[in-house]
RONU-367717 format. One line per 2 residues: number of its first residue (from 1); their letters; for each residue x, y, z of C-alpha. Coordinates in Angstrom, 1 decimal, decimal comma. Layout:
<atoms>
NUM) a) X Y Z | ... .
</atoms>
This chain:
<atoms>
1) xx) 131,1 141,6 141,5 | 130,5 144,4 143,9 .
3) xx) 127,6 146,7 142,9 | 128,6 150,2 142,2 .
5) xx) 127,1 153,1 144,2 | 124,9 155,6 142,5 .
7) xx) 123,0 155,9 139,3 | 124,8 155,6 135,9 .
9) xx) 124,6 158,7 133,7 | 123,8 157,8 130,1 .
11) xx) 124,1 161,3 128,6 | 124,5 165,0 129,5 .
13) xx) 122,7 167,7 127,6 | 125,2 170,1 125,9 .
15) xx) 125,2 173,5 127,5 | 123,2 172,3 130,6 .
17) xx) 124,2 172,8 134,2 | 125,6 169,3 134,4 .
19) xx) 127,7 169,9 131,3 | 129,1 173,2 132,7 .
21) xx) 130,0 171,3 135,9 | 132,1 168,7 133,9 .
23) xx) 129,7 165,8 134,5 | 130,2 163,2 131,8 .
25) xx) 128,4 160,0 130,6 | 129,7 157,1 132,6 .
27) xx) 129,8 159,1 135,8 | 127,4 158,2 138,7 .
29) xx) 125,1 160,4 140,8 | 125,3 159,2 144,4 .
31) xx) 123,4 161,7 146,5 | 121,8 165,2 146,5 .
33) xx) 122,1 167,4 149,6 | 123,3 164,4 151,5 .
35) xx) 120,3 162,3 150,6 | 121,1 159,0 148,8 .
37) xx) 118,9 158,8 145,7 | 116,6 155,8 145,7 .
39) xx) 114,8 156,4 142,4 | 113,4 159,1 140,1 .
41) xx) 110,9 160,3 142,8 | 113,8 161,3 145,0 .
43) xx) 115,7 162,9 142,1 | 112,9 165,0 140,9 .
45) xx) 111,9 166,1 144,4 | 115,4 167,0 145,5 .
47) xx) 116,4 168,8 142,3 | 113,5 171,2 142,7 .
49) xx) 115,7 173,1 145,3 | 117,6 176,1 144,2 .
51) xx) 120,8 175,2 146,0 | 122,1 171,7 145,5 .
53) xx) 125,2 169,7 146,4 | 125,7 166,7 144,2 .
55) xx) 128,0 163,8 145,2 | 129,3 162,4 141,9 .
57) xx) 131,5 159,5 141,1 | 133,8 160,4 138,2 .
59) xx) 134,6 157,4 136,0 | 137,6 159,2 134,5 .
61) xx) 139,2 160,0 137,9 | 137,9 156,9 139,7 .
63) xx) 137,0 159,1 142,6 | 134,1 160,9 144,2 .
65) xx) 133,7 164,7 144,4 | 131,0 167,2 145,3 .
67) xx) 129,6 169,8 143,0 | 127,7 172,9 144,3 .
69) xx) 124,9 174,3 142,2 | 122,7 177,4 142,4 .
71) xx) 119,8 177,4 139,9 | 116,2 178,3 139,4 .
73) xx) 113,7 175,9 141,2 | 112,3 174,5 137,9 .
75) xx) 115,6 174,4 136,0 | 116,7 170,9 134,9 .
77) xx) 120,2 169,6 135,4 | 120,4 168,1 131,9 .
79) xx) 121,2 164,6 133,0 | 119,8 161,4 131,5 .
81) xx) 120,2 158,2 133,4 | 120,8 154,7 132,1 .
83) xx) 117,7 153,5 134,0 | 114,8 155,8 133,4 .
85) xx) 113,3 155,1 136,8 | 116,7 155,1 138,4 .
87) xx) 115,5 151,7 139,7 | 114,2 148,4 138,4 .
89) xx) 110,7 148,3 136,8 | 108,2 146,6 139,0 .
91) xx) 106,4 143,6 137,5 | 102,7 143,2 137,7 .
93) xx) 101,6 140,8 140,4 | 98,1 140,3 139,0 .
95) xx) 96,6 137,8 136,5 | 93,8 140,0 135,2 .
97) xx) 91,1 138,2 133,2 | 91,3 141,0 130,5 .
99) xx) 95,1 141,4 130,3 | 96,0 142,2 126,7 .
101) xx) 99,6 141,0 127,1 | 98,3 137,4 128,0 .
103) xx) 96,6 137,5 124,6 | 99,7 138,3 122,6 .
105) xx) 101,1 135,7 120,2 | 104,6 134,3 120,7 .
107) xx) 107,6 135,5 118,8 | 107,1 139,3 119,2 .
109) xx) 109,5 141,8 120,7 | 110,5 140,9 124,2 .
111) xx) 109,5 144,3 125,7 | 105,9 143,8 124,6 .
113) xx) 105,5 140,9 127,0 | 106,7 142,8 130,1 .
115) xx) 103,8 143,6 132,5 | 104,6 146,5 134,7 .
117) xx) 102,4 147,8 137,5 | 104,7 150,6 138,7 .
119) xx) 103,3 153,8 140,3 | 106,3 155,7 139,2 .
121) xx) 105,3 155,1 135,5 | 101,9 156,6 136,4 .
123) xx) 103,5 160,0 136,9 | 106,2 159,7 134,2 .
125) xx) 104,2 158,1 131,4 | 100,6 158,2 132,4 .
127) xx) 100,3 154,5 133,0 | 97,5 153,1 135,0 .
129) xx) 98,3 151,0 138,1 | 96,1 148,6 140,1 .
131) xx) 97,7 149,5 143,5 | 98,1 145,8 144,4 .
133) xx) 101,9 145,8 144,6 | 102,2 149,3 146,2 .
135) xx) 103,8 149,1 149,6 | 102,9 151,3 152,6 .
137) xx) 106,2 153,0 151,9 | 105,2 153,7 148,3 .
139) xx) 102,0 155,2 149,5 | 103,8 157,3 152,1 .
141) xx) 106,3 158,7 149,5 | 103,5 159,6 147,0 .
143) xx) 101,7 161,5 149,8 | 104,9 163,1 151,1 .
145) xx) 106,1 164,2 147,6 | 102,5 165,3 146,8 .
147) xx) 102,8 163,4 143,5 | 99,5 164,1 141,6 .
149) xx) 97,5 163,0 139,8 | 97,9 159,2 140,0 .
151) xx) 96,3 157,1 137,4 | 94,5 154,1 138,9 .
153) xx) 92,8 151,1 137,3 | 89,8 150,8 139,5 .
155) xx) 87,7 148,4 137,3 | 85,2 147,8 140,1 .
157) xx) 84,6 149,0 143,7 | 83,3 145,5 144,7 .
159) xx) 86,2 144,1 146,7 | 85,3 140,4 146,0 .
161) xx) 84,8 141,0 142,3 | 88,0 143,0 142,0 .
163) xx) 89,9 140,1 143,6 | 88,4 137,7 141,0 .
165) xx) 89,0 140,0 138,0 | 92,6 140,7 139,0 .
167) xx) 93,2 137,1 140,3 | 94,8 138,7 143,3 .
169) xx) 93,5 138,2 146,8 | 94,7 141,7 147,9 .
171) xx) 93,0 143,5 145,0 | 90,0 144,4 147,1 .
173) xx) 91,9 145,8 150,1 | 94,2 147,7 147,7 .
175) xx) 91,3 150,1 147,0 | 91,7 151,5 150,6 .
177) xx) 94,8 153,2 149,3 | 92,5 155,5 147,4 .
179) xx) 91,1 156,8 150,7 | 94,7 157,5 151,9 .
181) xx) 95,5 159,5 148,7 | 92,2 161,5 149,1 .
183) xx) 93,1 162,3 152,7 | 96,5 163,6 151,5 .
185) xx) 95,0 165,7 148,7 | 96,3 163,5 145,9 .
187) xx) 94,2 163,8 142,7 | 93,2 160,6 140,9 .
189) xx) 92,3 159,6 137,4 | 90,5 156,3 137,2 .
191) xx) 89,9 153,7 134,6 | 87,4 150,8 134,2 .
193) xx) 88,1 148,1 131,6 | 84,6 146,8 131,2 .
195) xx) 84,0 143,0 130,7 | 80,7 141,7 129,7 .
197) xx) 79,1 139,6 132,5 | 81,7 140,7 135,1 .
199) xx) 81,8 144,4 136,0 | 79,0 145,7 133,7 .
201) xx) 75,3 146,1 134,4 | 74,4 146,4 138,0 .
203) xx) 78,1 146,2 139,0 | 78,9 149,2 136,9 .
205) xx) 76,1 151,1 138,5 | 77,6 150,1 141,9 .
207) xx) 81,0 151,3 140,9 | 79,8 154,6 139,4 .
209) xx) 77,9 155,3 142,6 | 80,6 154,3 145,0 .
211) xx) 83,2 156,6 143,4 | 81,3 159,6 144,8 .
213) xx) 83,2 159,3 148,1 | 86,5 160,0 146,3 .
215) xx) 85,3 163,4 145,0 | 86,7 166,0 144,6 .
217) xx) 90,1 164,1 144,5 | 88,8 161,8 141,7 .
219) xx) 89,0 164,2 138,8 | 88,0 161,8 136,0 .
221) xx) 87,1 158,2 135,3 | 87,0 156,5 131,9 .
223) xx) 85,1 153,4 130,9 | 86,7 151,4 128,0 .
225) xx) 85,6 148,1 126,5 | 87,9 145,1 127,0 .
227) xx) 90,2 144,3 124,0 | 90,0 140,7 122,9 .
229) xx) 92,5 139,0 120,5 | 92,2 135,5 118,9 .
231) xx) 94,9 134,2 121,2 | 92,8 133,4 124,3 .
233) xx) 93,2 129,7 124,6 | 93,3 128,7 128,3 .
235) xx) 92,2 132,2 129,4 | 89,0 133,3 131,0 .
237) xx) 86,1 133,2 128,4 | 85,1 136,8 127,6 .
239) xx) 82,8 138,2 124,9 | 83,0 141,5 123,0 .
241) xx) 80,2 144,1 123,4 | 77,9 144,4 120,4 .
243) xx) 76,2 147,6 119,1 | 73,1 147,2 121,3 .
245) xx) 75,1 146,4 124,4 | 77,4 149,3 123,7 .
247) xx) 74,4 151,6 123,6 | 73,3 150,3 127,0 .
249) xx) 76,7 151,1 128,4 | 76,5 154,7 127,0 .
251) xx) 73,1 155,2 128,5 | 74,3 154,0 131,9 .
253) xx) 77,3 156,3 131,8 | 75,3 159,3 130,6 .
255) xx) 72,8 158,7 133,4 | 75,6 159,0 136,0 .
257) xx) 77,1 162,0 134,1 | 73,9 163,8 134,6 .
259) xx) 73,8 162,9 138,3 | 77,3 164,2 139,0 .
261) xx) 76,9 167,2 136,8 | 73,7 168,3 138,5 .
263) xx) 75,2 167,8 141,9 | 78,9 168,8 141,5 .
265) xx) 79,1 170,6 138,2 | 81,3 168,0 136,6 .
267) xx) 80,5 164,7 134,8 | 83,5 162,8 136,3 .
269) xx) 82,8 159,6 134,3 | 83,4 159,4 130,5 .
271) xx) 82,7 156,6 127,9 | 85,6 156,0 125,5 .
273) xx) 85,0 156,8 121,8 | 84,9 153,1 121,0 .
275) xx) 81,5 152,7 122,7 | 79,9 155,5 120,4 .
277) xx) 81,5 154,0 117,3 | 80,4 150,5 118,1 .
279) xx) 76,8 151,7 118,9 | 76,6 154,0 115,9 .
281) xx) 75,9 156,9 118,3 | 76,7 160,5 117,6 .
283) xx) 80,0 161,6 119,3 | 79,3 164,1 122,2 .
285) xx) 80,0 167,8 121,8 | 83,3 169,3 123,0 .
287) xx) 81,7 170,7 126,1 | 80,8 167,2 127,3 .
289) xx) 84,5 166,2 127,7 | 85,3 169,1 130,1 .
291) xx) 88,8 169,7 128,8 | 89,5 166,1 127,7 .
293) xx) 91,1 164,7 130,9 | 91,0 161,1 129,5 .
295) xx) 92,3 161,7 126,0 | 95,1 159,1 126,2 .
297) xx) 92,5 156,5 127,1 | 90,6 157,2 123,8 .
299) xx) 88,0 159,5 125,3 | 87,2 162,5 123,1 .
301) xx) 89,8 161,8 120,4 | 87,2 161,6 117,7 .
303) xx) 85,5 164,8 118,8 | 88,8 166,7 118,7 .
305) xx) 89,5 165,1 115,2 | 86,1 166,3 113,9 .
307) xx) 86,3 169,8 115,3 | 89,9 170,3 114,3 .
309) xx) 89,2 169,1 110,8 | 86,2 171,4 110,4 .
311) xx) 88,2 174,4 111,4 | 91,2 173,5 109,2 .
313) xx) 89,2 172,7 106,1 | 87,2 175,9 106,3 .
315) xx) 90,4 178,0 106,7 | 92,4 176,2 104,0 .
317) xx) 93,1 177,5 100,5 | 93,5 175,4 97,4 .
319) xx) 97,1 176,4 96,7 | 98,5 174,1 99,4 .
321) xx) 96,7 170,9 98,5 | 98,4 168,4 96,1 .
323) xx) 96,6 167,0 93,0 | 96,5 163,3 92,6 .
325) xx) 95,4 160,1 94,3 | 96,3 159,2 97,9 .
327) xx) 95,5 156,2 100,1 | 94,9 156,5 103,9 .
329) xx) 95,3 153,4 106,0 | 93,8 153,1 109,4 .
331) xx) 92,0 150,6 111,7 | 88,5 149,3 111,0 .
333) xx) 87,0 151,2 114,0 | 87,8 154,7 112,7 .
335) xx) 87,4 153,9 109,0 | 83,9 155,3 108,5 .
337) xx) 84,8 158,6 110,2 | 88,0 159,0 108,3 .
339) xx) 86,3 158,2 105,0 | 83,7 160,9 105,6 .
341) xx) 86,4 163,5 106,3 | 88,5 162,6 103,3 .
343) xx) 85,4 162,7 101,0 | 84,9 166,3 102,2 .
345) xx) 88,5 167,1 101,1 | 87,7 165,7 97,6 .
347) xx) 84,4 167,7 97,5 | 86,4 170,9 98,1 .
349) xx) 89,4 169,9 95,9 | 88,0 167,6 93,1 .
351) xx) 91,6 167,0 91,8 | 92,6 165,5 95,1 .
353) xx) 91,3 161,9 95,2 | 91,5 160,0 98,4 .
355) xx) 90,8 156,4 99,4 | 90,5 155,1 102,9 .
357) xx) 91,5 151,5 103,6 | 90,5 150,1 107,0 .
359) xx) 93,0 147,3 107,7 | 91,3 144,1 109,0 .
361) xx) 93,4 142,8 111,9 | 94,2 139,3 110,9 .
363) xx) 97,3 139,3 113,2 | 95,4 139,8 116,5 .
365) xx) 92,0 138,8 115,3 | 89,0 140,7 113,8 .
367) xx) 87,7 141,9 117,2 | 90,8 144,2 117,4 .
369) xx) 89,8 147,3 115,4 | 92,0 150,1 116,7 .
371) xx) 94,7 151,6 114,4 | 97,3 151,4 117,0 .
373) xx) 97,3 147,6 116,9 | 97,6 147,3 113,1 .
375) xx) 100,7 145,3 112,0 | 102,9 145,7 108,9 .
377) xx) 102,1 142,3 107,6 | 98,4 143,0 107,5 .
379) xx) 99,0 146,2 105,7 | 101,1 144,5 103,1 .
381) xx) 98,6 141,6 102,6 | 95,7 144,0 102,2 .
383) xx) 97,3 146,7 100,1 | 99,2 144,6 97,6 .
385) xx) 97,9 144,7 94,0 | 95,9 147,9 94,7 .
387) xx) 96,2 151,2 93,0 | 97,6 153,2 95,9 .
389) xx) 98,1 156,4 94,0 | 100,9 158,9 94,7 .
391) xx) 101,6 157,8 98,3 | 100,2 156,1 101,3 .
393) xx) 99,3 158,0 104,5 | 99,8 156,1 107,8 .
395) xx) 98,9 157,3 111,3 | 101,8 157,7 113,7 .
397) xx) 100,0 155,6 116,3 | 100,9 152,5 114,3 .
399) xx) 104,6 153,1 115,1 | 107,0 152,7 118,0 .
401) xx) 107,8 156,1 119,6 | 110,4 158,0 117,7 .
403) xx) 111,0 155,1 115,2 | 109,6 153,8 111,9 .
405) xx) 108,9 150,4 113,4 | 105,4 148,7 113,6 .
407) xx) 104,3 146,2 116,2 | 105,5 143,2 114,2 .
409) xx) 109,0 144,8 113,7 | 108,4 145,6 110,0 .
411) xx) 109,5 149,2 109,2 | 108,0 151,9 107,1 .
413) xx) 110,9 151,4 104,8 | 110,0 147,7 104,5 .
415) xx) 106,5 148,6 103,5 | 107,6 151,2 101,0 .
417) xx) 109,9 148,8 99,3 | 107,3 146,0 99,2 .
419) xx) 104,5 148,2 98,0 | 106,7 150,3 95,7 .
421) xx) 105,0 153,4 97,1 | 106,1 156,2 99,3 .
423) xx) 104,5 156,5 102,8 | 103,8 159,7 104,7 .
425) xx) 103,3 159,5 108,5 | 100,5 161,7 109,9 .
427) xx) 99,9 162,6 113,5 | 96,4 162,6 115,1 .
429) xx) 94,3 165,7 114,6 | 92,0 166,9 111,9 .
431) xx) 94,3 169,6 110,5 | 97,0 167,0 110,0 .
433) xx) 94,8 165,2 107,5 | 94,9 168,3 105,3 .
435) xx) 98,6 169,1 106,0 | 99,7 165,7 105,0 .
437) xx) 98,4 166,3 101,5 | 100,5 169,4 101,0 .
439) xx) 103,9 169,6 99,2 | 105,7 171,1 102,2 .
441) xx) 104,6 168,4 104,7 | 107,2 167,0 106,9 .
443) xx) 106,2 163,8 108,7 | 107,2 162,6 112,2 .
445) xx) 107,5 159,2 113,8 | 106,6 160,7 117,2 .
447) xx) 103,6 159,0 118,8 | 101,1 160,9 120,9 .
449) xx) 100,6 158,0 123,3 | 102,9 155,4 124,7 .
451) xx) 103,7 152,4 122,4 | 103,6 149,7 125,1 .
453) xx) 100,7 150,4 127,4 | 100,2 148,3 130,5 .
455) xx) 97,3 147,0 132,5 | 94,7 146,0 129,9 .
457) xx) 97,5 146,5 127,4 | 95,0 147,8 124,9 .
459) xx) 96,1 151,0 123,3 | 93,0 153,1 123,0 .
461) xx) 94,2 155,0 119,9 | 91,7 155,0 117,1 .
</atoms>
């Protein structure tokens, strides 16, 4: 069967430019201003112009026609395509020793097993890419289109070690692309997934020193601990970081923060919240996060939670808060923090009794402690036969984006039916912990971070 030209249009926003032009779902976009569209990069770049000529294939007429448009430079056409990238997703070519997807049990949703390493998703969804399957043409297009910032999984600046950790003989040379991006003025966010005995210790110091050459284009770098499940048979043996080891990592990072801040006025490198929670260390102040550039990597989420909660609780009045008993469910990592906050709610409103249940992750293994990887079956097993009160409160990070589905495909409705208790969904943020206890609260299944995250695969949502 002959492949059709152009990109299939899934939907057209009512009242949009495309709608007014008579473009319909099922039609195909072939070119803009005479340029054939390769992927979403081309589309976004070309539609920034104020005057456009679209070549459209009409499914109804079975013919091509041109549509001329005059619009504001930043005005959207209102077209959604069948393929979000307007191209196939690029599969990861690495075999990283820390890959979370390799540690997944069989029998889960097929999309959870797909490993992408696609630079286009770095700009569209904030995914981190290793640069190993990025062609010279890809690099050229990023520089030409001035796409910035790009999120890069650096892991180590030691070329030989990077090849070993990614199981890719090109992984060391791939870092040279960072030099090209810097020369082109592209900004970079970096990530290090830290593995004990591999890229920690002296190797971490080497990396945190080497990144200086990427300044000022490197605008932030996060260091996150490797996520380890119980499904590691046949994989590279890795060990989790304990409290004392986590404290050592924090000290290392804070040493380099001081170096960069004293020299450049910015800390550049940030430890994820998980290190502080593991070590039992106090969470840094808001100023230490410099605008929270690595929030989606779990850097500074606890600080924003604490500050937001303090402000919201001080400003709240008792008329809004419901009386009764309510159960918060979360992951083991954030359980102590959340319990402290909910106890403060009860101190202010004695007739509002809260209980926090940190769900032990039996599905993936007890070393996984973040709320975003809690499954419905673990919630059911650990909440059954408990007095759950008036309703359960569940964080939106446990759900698939825009849906009421958990990782193991159980739904919120399934849990409500099995536990015979209503469930309210709460977004991240301290004020939300108070709002969810009010009569007029309306929950949302919207996630603040992507549901399927690539590279390490470990969603850093606490």
